C-alpha positions in Angstrom: 0.0 -0.1 0.0 1.1 3.4 -1.2 1.2 6.2 1.6 -1.0 9.1 1.1 0.7 12.2 -0.6 0.3 15.4 1.8 -0.2 18.4 -0.4 1.6 20.7 1.8 4.6 18.5 2.1 4.7 18.2 -1.6 4.6 22.0 -2.3 7.3 22.4 0.3 9.5 19.9 -1.3 8.9 21.2 -4.7 9.7 24.9 -3.3 12.9 23.6 -1.6 13.9 21.8 -4.9 13.3 24.6 -7.0 15.3 27.1 -4.6 18.4 24.8 -4.8 17.8 23.5 -1.1 17.9 20.0 -1.9 21.7 19.8 -1.2 23.3 17.2 1.1 20.4 14.8 0.6 22.2 12.4 -1.7 21.3 11.3 -5.3 18.5 9.3 -4.0 16.7 12.0 -2.0 17.5 14.6 -4.9 15.6 12.0 -7.2 12.6 12.0 -4.9 12.7 15.8 -4.9 12.7 15.9 -8.6 9.6 13.6 -8.9 7.9 15.4 -6.3 8.7 18.8 -8.1 7.4 17.4 -11.4 4.1 16.4 -9.7 3.6 19.7 -8.3 4.2 21.2 -11.7 1.9 18.6 -13.2 -0.9 19.0 -10.7 -0.8 22.8 -10.9 -1.3 22.5 -14.7 -4.7 20.7 -14.1 -6.2 23.9 -12.8 -7.1 25.3 -16.2 -10.5 26.6 -17.3 -12.9 23.8 -17.6 -14.8 23.1 -20.9 -18.0 24.9 -20.7 -21.3 22.6 -20.6 -23.8 25.4 -21.1 -24.8 24.9 -24.7 -25.7 28.5 -25.3 -22.0 29.5 -24.5 -20.7 26.8 -26.5 -19.1 27.4 -30.0 -21.6 24.7 -31.5 -24.0 22.1 -30.4 -25.0 18.6 -32.0 -28.6 17.9 -32.3 -30.8 15.6 -34.0 -33.6 18.1 -34.1 -33.9 20.6 -37.2 -32.8 17.9 -39.5 -35.7 18.8 -41.8 -35.7 22.5 -41.3 -35.8 24.5 -44.6 -32.8 26.4 -45.2 -30.4 24.0 -43.3 -27.2 23.4 -45.1 -27.1 19.8 -46.6 -23.6 17.9 -46.2 -23.0 14.3 -47.4 -20.2 12.1 -46.3 -19.4 9.8 -49.1 -16.5 7.9 -51.2 -15.4 10.3 -53.6 -17.4 10.1 -56.8 -14.8 11.4 -59.0 -12.7 8.2 -58.2 -13.2 4.4 -59.0 -15.1 2.6 -56.2 -12.1 0.4 -55.4 -10.3 3.7 -54.2 -11.3 4.5 -50.7 -11.3 8.2 -50.6 -13.9 9.5 -48.2 -14.8 13.1 -48.6 -17.4 15.6 -47.4 -19.7 17.2 -50.1 -19.2 20.0 -50.0 -15.8 20.2 -48.4 -16.0 24.0 -47.6 -19.2 24.7 -45.8 -20.9 28.2 -45.4 -23.7 29.0 -42.9 -25.0 31.4 -40.6 -25.2 31.5 -36.8 -28.1 29.3 -35.9 -28.5 27.6 -39.1 -28.3 23.7 -38.9 -25.7 22.1 -40.9 -27.1 18.4 -41.4 -24.5 15.8 -42.1 -25.8 12.7 -43.9 -23.7 9.4 -44.1 -24.1 8.5 -48.0 -21.4 5.8 -47.7 -22.9 2.3 -47.3 -19.6 0.9 -46.4 -18.3 2.9 -43.4 -19.4 5.2 -40.3 -18.4 8.7 -40.4 -18.3 11.8 -38.2 -17.6 15.5 -38.5 -15.4 16.5 -35.4 -14.2 20.2 -35.0 -10.3 20.1 -35.1 -10.3 21.6 -31.4 -12.8 19.1 -30.1 -15.5 21.7 -29.3 -18.3 19.9 -30.7 -18.9 17.2 -33.3 -21.6 14.6 -34.7 -22.4 11.1 -33.5 -21.0 8.3 -35.4 -23.2 7.9 -38.3 -24.2 4.7 -40.1 -25.3 4.7 -43.8 -28.1 7.1 -44.5 -28.1 8.4 -40.9 -28.2 12.2 -40.1 -27.0 14.6 -37.5 -26.6 18.2 -37.3 -24.4 20.9 -35.8 -25.7 24.5 -35.0 -23.1 27.0 -34.3 -23.3 30.0 -31.9 -20.2 32.0 -32.8 -19.1 33.1 -36.0 -15.7 32.1 -37.3 -14.1 29.4 -39.5 -13.7 25.9 -38.0 -11.7 23.1 -39.5 -13.1 19.9 -39.1 -12.5 16.0 -39.7 -13.9 12.4 -39.5 -12.9 10.6 -36.2 -12.9 7.3 -38.3 -10.8 8.5 -41.2 -8.7 11.4 -39.7 -7.5 14.3 -41.4 -7.5 12.4 -44.9 -11.2 13.2 -44.8 -11.5 16.9 -43.7 -13.1 20.2 -44.5 -13.9 23.8 -43.1 -16.9 25.4 -41.8 -17.4 29.0 -42.1 -20.1 30.7 -39.9 -21.2 34.1 -40.6 -23.1 36.4 -38.4 
């Protein structure tokens, strides 16, 4: 059983190590202070801003609602029709998507062979994994340009979404 780490002792050890006060303790003790110092720095980095869960404050949201709303932007996920069937080259059609804030972008899997997704590069939001002929939508709340890709195929299947006010 491992002993519990005392946060105050960890901070004190890290401070002494950083101030060069870890002398005279031997290499083994110095190694312990180095590990403790790295732990303190690592734990301190965990205190960043959490990802917001409020959908109205998010860049975009995934939704099954609004799939049939007039004016929604339609995007097919498919095998590239410009290439022979035996060449696996998955694309979004269109690759460059333009929409307005609040306008649904409806992704439909038109590929009978594989699942597809549309995930923003920064991971802020994305569609579900879609089987053949299934649909999902993304609705953006913030104007900007958002690169995206398929979680199944990586950056070989990618595009850009531009959202206007």
